N, C-alpha and C positions, 0 to 999 in steps of 0.2 A: 511410629505410625504404621498402621496396617492397611494395605489396599487389597481389594479383591483381585483375584486372578481369573478372569473370565475368558472363555473361548467360545466361539460360535461360528459355524460355517455360514450362517445366513448373513452375518455382518462383515465377514472378512477380517476379523480381528487377528492380525498377524504381527505381533510386536517383534522387534529385532532381537535376535539371539546370537550374540557374538560367540565365535567358536572357541575362544580361549583368552587367557590373560593378556596375551600380546596382540590382540586384535587392533587394527587401525580402521579408521572410518572408510567406508566404501559407499558408492551410490546406492547399492542395494540395502545396506544397513540404514542409511540415511532415510530412504523412502519407507522403510518399515517402522521407523520410530513413530510413536503416537504424536498427533498434532492437536494441541488444545485449540479450540475454536472460541465461540462466544461463551460468555459466562454472565450470570446474573445473581445478585444477592437477594434472598427472600425478604419480604417486607419486615419480618420480625428480626432480620439480621442473623438468623441462626443457621441458614443453609445456603449453599451455593449450587446452582445448577449450571452445567456446562456440557460442551460436546467434545468428543475426541474423534479425530479422523485417522483411520488406518488405511493402508494401501495393500491391495492384492496385486502384486506386480504381474503375476502370471495372467490374471484376468484383465489387467490394465484398467483397474477400477479403484476408486476410493469409496470407503464406507464410513458413515458417521453414525454414532450412537450417543445417547444422552445419559449423563451421570450426575450424581450429587455427592457433595462432601460437606461435613459440618464446618461452619466458618471458624470454629475454635480448633479444628483439626480432628482427624479421625479417619475412619474407614470410608473408602469410596464405594458407593453403591451404583451399580449399573441398572438403568431403568428400561432400556430398549435393546433389542437384538434383532435387527431387521435390515434389509437391504435398501429400503426406501430412503430417499434424500431427506435430510432434516436440517433445519436452520432456524435462526432467531429464537433460541430458547429464552424463556422468561417466566415470570410469575404473574398470576392474576393479582390485582391490587389488594385483595383480601388475603393473599397468601395460601388460599385453599387449593389452588390448582397450579400445575406447571403448564405453560403454554408454549407452543412451537408450531412451525410450519413443517408439513410433511407431504411427500408425493405418494403416500400409501394408496391413494385413490387416483393415481396417475398424475393429475394436476396438483400443484402445491396448494394446500388448503390449511386453514387454521385449526389446530387441534388443542384439546385440553386433556390432562390426565391428573390423577392424584399424585401427591408427592412421592408415593412409593411406586409409581409407574402403572398402577392399576386403572381400570375404567377409562381408557383412552377413547375419546369420541371427537368427531368433527363438529366445530362450532357453527360453521356456515359454509355450505358446499356451493360454490359458485362456478360458473362456466369460465374456464381459463385459470391462470395462476394468480395466487395472492403473492405479491412481492414483499410486503411488509405489513405490520399491524401494530396498533397500540390500543390498550383499554383506557377508557376515561377513568380518572381517579375514583369517581363515585359508582363506576361499573353500570351506569345506565346506557352507555353507548360504547362502541368501539369504532376505530377507524382502520381502514385497510387500503393498500395501494394495489391498483390493477392497471394493466395497459388498456388504453381506449383508442380505437382506430378512428382517426379523424381525416386522414388524407386518402385520396384515391390511388390505387395501384393500377397496373396495366389491365387487369381483368375487370376492374370497375369501369375503366374507360372504354374497353373493347370487349364486352361480354360475348360477342360472337366469335372471338378468337381465343378459346379456352386453352389452347396449347402454345400460345405465344409466350415467350420467355424474354422479357426485356424490362428496362426501367426508363422512365422519362423524367429527367430532373430539370427544374427551373430555378433552383436556388441552392445555396450551400448547406452543409451539415447533413448530407444525405448518407454519410457513414461516419462512425465514431469509434475510435480505438480498434475494435475487432468485429464490429457488427454493422451491416448495412441497415439503414432505417427500415422498419417494417410498417411504416406509415401510422404508427401508434405512439401514444404518449403515456408516461406514468401519471396517473391521476389519483387523488386522495378521495376516498369515499367514507361517509359516516353512516352508521346504522345502529338501531336500538339493540340493547342486549339485556338479557335477564336469565338467570339460572342456567348458564352454560349454553344458551342458544341465542341467536339473533332474533330481533323482533321488528316487524314491519319492513318497509322498503328502504333501500339505501339511497343516499344522496351524493352525487358527484359534486364536490365543493369547487371544482375547477371546470364545470360543465362548458364544453365547447372550446376550451382554451388549448391552443397548440403549443403547450409548454409542459415541462417535466417537473414533477416533484415526487420523490427525491430527484436531484440532478443526475443526469446521465454523464458518464457510464458507471461511476463508482459510489454514488450517494446511496445511503441506506436510511433506516428508520431514525438514526440520530439526527436527521434533518427535519423531523416532524415531531411535534409534541402537543399534548393537551395542556391547557391552562389548569391551574390548581383547582379551580371551581368547576371544572368539566363543562364549561359553557362555551369554550372556543378552542379552535385548533390553530396552532402556529405551524406554518410550513415554509420550507426553503424553496425558492423558485427563481429562475432566470427568465423573466417574461420577455424574451426575445426569440426570434426565429430566423432561420436562413443565414444570410450574410451577417446580419446584425449579431446573431448569436455566435457565429464563428469568430467575430472580431472583439468580443467583449467577455469579461468575467463578472459582469454586474448582476449578481444574484441578490435577492432581498428576502426578508422574512415577512410573510403575510399572515394576518390574523383573521380567521373566518369565524363569525359569530353564528352559533346554532340558532339563536332566537330569531334573528331577522335575516339570515343568509347574506349578510354583508361582509365584504372583505376590505381590509385596509393595510397599507404598507407601513410596517413599523420601522424600517431602516432606509427609507427613501433617500435621505441626504448623502449616504455613502455610495461611492462610485464603484467599489470593488466587490469582492466576495463578502456576503453575509450568510452564515450557515449555522446549523446546530443549535437551535434555541432550547432553553430549559427554563423552568419557572420555580421560584421559591415556593415552599409549602404554604406560606401565608398569602401567596398570590401577588405580592407587592413588586417583586423584581423579575425581570427577564435577563438571562445571561446568554451570550452567544459569541461566536468567533467571527472576526471581521478583518479584512484587508482593505487598505485605503485605495490603492491605485487600480483603475480599470485596465484590464489586459495583462496584469502581472500576476501569474499564478503562484509565484514564490515570494511574494511580498511578506512582510512581517505579519504573522497571524496574531491579532490582538484578542485578549479576553475582555469582552465588553459587558457592562452592566447597565440596565435601564430601570429607573424607577417608573413603574407603569402609572402611578398616580400623578407625578409631576412632569413626566417625560424627560427628566434629567438623565444624561448618559455619562458614563465614566469608563475610561480605558484603564483597567486594573493593572495592565502591564506597561503603562506609558513610560515608566522610568526603568524598565528592565530590557536589556538588549537581548531578548529571547523571543522566539516564535513558537506559539502554542500549537501542539499537535492535537490534544484532546483534553477534556476536563470533566470534573463532576462537582456538583454543588452540594454542600452539606444540608441535611434536613432542616437545620435551624438557620440556614442562610447566613451564618456568621463567617464561614470559611469556604473557600473553593480550593480544589486541588487540580493541578494540571501537569501535563507531560511536555517537556521542552528539551531540546538537545543542548548540552553544555560540553563543548570540547570533545566531541566524539562519542558521548553516551547520552541516551535518552533518559532524563532524570525526572524524579518526582519533585514537585514544588507545592507549597501551600501559599495562599494569599488571604490575608485578613480583609474581609469585605469593608469594614469600617475605616481602618487606617490605610489600607492598601499595601501593607508591609508584606514582602515576599520572602519566603524561606525555602532554601533547598533542603529537601528531606533525604534524598538518596545519594550515596556516594559509593562507587564501586564499578567494576568492569561488567556491566550488564545494561540492557535496554528495557525500560518499562514500555509496555505496548497498549495497555488499557487499565482503567481504574474505576472503582465504584466505592461509595461510602458504605463500609460494613459496620457502622456503629462504633464499637470500641477500637476498631482498626480499619485501615483501608484494605480493600481486596483488589489485587492487581495481578496482571500477567506480566511476566518478564522473560527475556531470553538473553543469550550471550553467544559469542562466537563458538562456544563449546557445548551449547545445549539449546534445543528449541524451547518455546514458551512453556512455562509452568505457572500455576496459580499460587500466589503468595498472600499471606496476611502481613500487612506492613504497619508498624507502630506509628501513630500519627505524630508523635513527638520526636522520636529518635530516628525513624526511618529503618529501624531493624526489621528484617523480614524473615518469615518462616514459610517454608515450602509446604503447601497444603495438598497438592496433587501428586507430585512425585511420579508422574506417568512414565518417565523414561529413566528414572534413577537406576534401576536394575540393569537395563540394557547398556547404559553409558558407563557404568562403573568399571567395566573391563575394556573400555576403548581408550587407547592412548591418544591424548590430544597434544598438539604442539604448544610449546610455550609462546605467549604473545607479550609484546612490550609496546610501550608508547615512546616515541621519540619526537623531539622538537628540532626541526631542520631549518637552517638558514636559507631563505629564498634570495633570488637575485635582486629584489628591491628591499633587502634588509629587514624582512619580516620573519617571524617564527611560525613554521607550519607543522601542525600536528600530523604524525604519521604512525600508523600501526605497522608493526613487523611481526610476522607469524613464522615460527620456525618448525621444521619437521619434527615428529616424535623421535626421541633418541638423538636429538641434534648433537653433533660433535664439532666444536669450534676448530678442531684441528683438520677437519675435512673441507673440501670445496663443494659448494652446492650451486645448482642453477637457481636463478631468481626470477620472479614474475612481478612486473609493475602492474598493479591493478588500477584501472581507470574507471572511476565511478560514473554512473549515469545520472539522470535527473533533468537538466544538468545540476539543479540545486537539490541534492539529496545526500545527506551526510553519510560518510563512511563511519558507521557506528558499530555497536556490538550486536549486529544482526546475525541471525541464523538463516541461511538461504538454502533452498533446494537446488539452486543452480550455482550462484557465485558464493560457494562455501569455502571460506579460507582454510578451515581445518582439513577439508578434503584435498585442497591444493597442497597443503603441507604434508598430508599423508602420502601423497604421490612424490614426495622428495623435493619439493620446491620451497624456497624461502619466499614469502609473500611480502611485498612492499606496497602498502595501501595508504596513500597520502590524502589528507583532507585539503585538497588544493583549493585555489581561489574559486569562489562560486558555491561553496557548501555552507549550509546553516550550522549554527552551534558555536560560531566564532565571531559573532557580531554581524549586524546587518550590512555594514560596509564591506566586510569580507565576502558576504553572500552576494551582494549586488555587483561586485566588480567584474563578474564574468559576462554580464549582458553587454552585447556589442563588441566583445573581445574574446571570442571563442578560441582563436589561434594565438592569443597574446600571453598574458601573465600566467593563466592557468596551465598552459603548456610548458612554460618555463618552470612552474612549480613541479610538474611531473618530472622534468629532467633533473631538477635539483634533488628530488627524492631519490631517484635511481642512482644519480652520481654520488650522492652521499653514502648510500648503502653499498654500492659496488666497490668502494674503497676498503670495505671490511675484508680481512684475510680469508674468511670462510665463504665469500661469494665469488664465484668465477665470473669475471666481467666479460668473458667470451661466451657465456651461456645465459644471456638475458632475454626474456620475452616480455611482451606487453599484451594485455588482454582487457576486454571491456565490452559493455553493451550499451545501446542507446547513445547518450552523449559519450559514454565510454567507448562505444564502437566508433563514433566519429573521431574521438581522440586517437585511437589506434590508427585509423586511416590517415589522420593528419600527421602523426608521428612517422608513419611509413615514408613520408616525403620530406621529413625534417629531423630525423633522429641522428644523422651524422654517424652511421655505422655502430650505434650503441647496441642495437637489438639484433637477434638472430632468428626470431620468430614472432609472428603477430597472430592474434585471433580477434576478429571484430564481429560482434553479434549485433544485428539490427542497427547498424551505424549509418550515419549520414555521410554520403559520398559527394553529392552535388547539391550545394545550397540553393541554387537557382530553381531546380526542380522540386526540392523539398519545400521550398517557400510557397508553392502553389498546389502541392499534392497532399500535404498533411490536412487534417480536418479542423483542429482548433487553431485558426489562423492568428488569433490574438497572441499565441505563444511566439510564432515567427515574427510578428510585427514588433513585439516588445524586445525579444532577444537579438533580432537582426537590426533593430532600429529603423525598420521600414521594409520596403519591398525591393526586389532586385532591379526593377526598371526605374527606380528613383535616382537617376544619375546625378542630380543636383543635391542629393542627400549624402553628405560626406560621411556621416556615421554609418549609414547603410552600406555605402560602397566599401568602406573599410571592413565591415563584417563579411560581406560576400567575397572579398578578396582572400578570406581565410578558408575557403572551401577546399577540402582535400583533393578534389579532382584537378585543381590547378597546380598541384605539386607532383603529379604522377611521373613526370620526367625524371624524378629522383627516386622512384620506387625501385628497390633492388632486393627485398627481403621476403622470404616465404610467408604467405598469409592464408589463413583459413577464414572464410567469410560464412557467417550463419545468418539465416533470415527465415521468418515465417510468412506464408502468403496472406494470412489473416491480420497482419500488422498494418493498420491504416494510419497509425501515428507516424511511422517511418516506413513508407511503402517498400515492399520487398525488391522492387526494381533498383533501389539504392544499393542493396547488397549485390544484386546481379551485375550492376554496372561496375562495381569495384572488382568483383571476381573476373569479369570479362576483360577488364583493363589489365589485370595482372597476367592473365593468360596471353593476351596480345603482346605483352612486353616480355614474354618468356620467363616470368617469375613463377617459381613453384607455388601453386595455389590449389585450394579445394573450395567447393561451395556446398555447404550443408543446408539443405532446403527442406522446410517442413510445410507441406500443403495445408495441414489442419491446425497449425499453431499461430499464435498472434505475436505480440511484442514480447511475450514470455514463452516458456515451454512448460505446459501444464500437465500433459498426459504422462503417466509414470514411465512407460516404456520409451516414449520419445525422449524423456529426460535422461534416462540411463544411456540411451544411444548417444545423446548430446555429450554426456560425460566421457563415454568411451572414445568418441572422435576427438574431443577436446584434449585428452591426455595422450592419445596416440599421436596427435599432431605435435604437441609440445615435446614428447619424448623423442620423436623422430629428429627434431632439429636442435634440441637442447641437451640431450643425453648421449 
């Protein structure tokens, strides 16, 4: 396969160039690798359009451009070379145009261009940003998502005080993940379309409603879809506000009719999440994802099917102990494919619609991340601990896959990666726990190595074959550490019972699982049991802080990123309170609630009398899921107790570290701290 080798100063295309055969992974190389983004298969199944993001570290900027590759394999063609932001690449339903969002005219607008990249033009230039879009199948209309201001801010209330800077809040959900409410809501609009341009006036199909579609903060166009006949729009929405929204996950799928402007709820009986609708080409079926329990964001995600004529509903995954991450429906509606984790890898599955028979297609050490029906094959993106996402053609019968994009093949072929293996470790309650072990490049079993216990976040998020710009196991191994990464209690992919066991028991069996993992590995002759560290973020950060008071001298260094230190304060300062309600089994003042009192008794701040180990605490000010004062409190406590400690604080980062130079700084401080105490 031949790929183009393009360079362009406008786009910041700067692929990694290892210096020699013996190169090992570094943060700088990792950030210079290309990152596959969205991809879409053309209606005729012949061509794939996709984006690649590259980073200019010196400019501290990311650049995205649009590419195509034949679905049968072949040369990659670059279509754009510009510094404007680009997202949501796709195809017009007739396949004659590539569609995408671009900031070329300052605001994000919907653009079209020919499949060769020529004749790019704006479809509809509106005031403000277009957040997402979809064309109706018959191309007589398109829908788009835009923010609509419905609430008053301080300047609306007091126009005579234009320099006043304040907020007045009367209900919850005034901030979410990393953004304060801007008094606006995601709304879906429908407008006529003909010959590359919009026609007539647009209609807000959620006019006056103080709700979001797609859901905030991470929902995208996958939550909105046209019916096959182009006569209606299905959209995902949680029609709750304030406190009710903060305490519930009950989203539904609503169907808006263009003919009479009426809306009906298609999933009203279900109390939990209902998201991501799609329709069969003949218009008979709707498929979607659904969780049963209200308030439980990590419930089993079921693949549901509704006969729109009879109203009959079926759970296609009822007899599979799997939770579905994403799916696609075949054009003939006889088969659906989905991604679900199985024992530490995100695998591809097929399900026969008529019989309900499920078959696992993929086997191997990699994670599938997105799928589309490519006709003769599936088109999918997948990653591993050794490489970021690439686009593959996957045989629908055998699961055999061929790399179509090979964006990073040249850069990675001269980077030495550490060997990884899977182990099954006995737990204290006589279970078998899956654990990844990653060894340094050129590992020598005759030598002694320091080791890191990796504590996963989520809390229900599998330790799988992911490639991360922050928690990158190969980068840890390249710095001379053996990584021990257990799939402890509370992680999906090992059955719903294993997944659910963590709720109400944060300091219980899951922590014993961590200790079982490190105790098992430290017995190996090549691990120095006097040079053990524990690291993690989010629930992993909480885990590190809890272990700091309960590790019984096992560890010599800790790193806790955006971790929970004090459950009582976390309970009422996070934003999605349903999460706290479910996992803590109640609120901290419910003294007659035995389950809640047990949960709150597991807070790390209650064990600081036993803290005695150096700790690096990291937090971002824009983290509203776990407010940064949690990290500050942990650091201040360590200093007050004369424990060696550092606080790495990012004023412009959130629950993650997203800016390139901030990330590289994060890595430098991360390894400097570990090397200081473990080497």
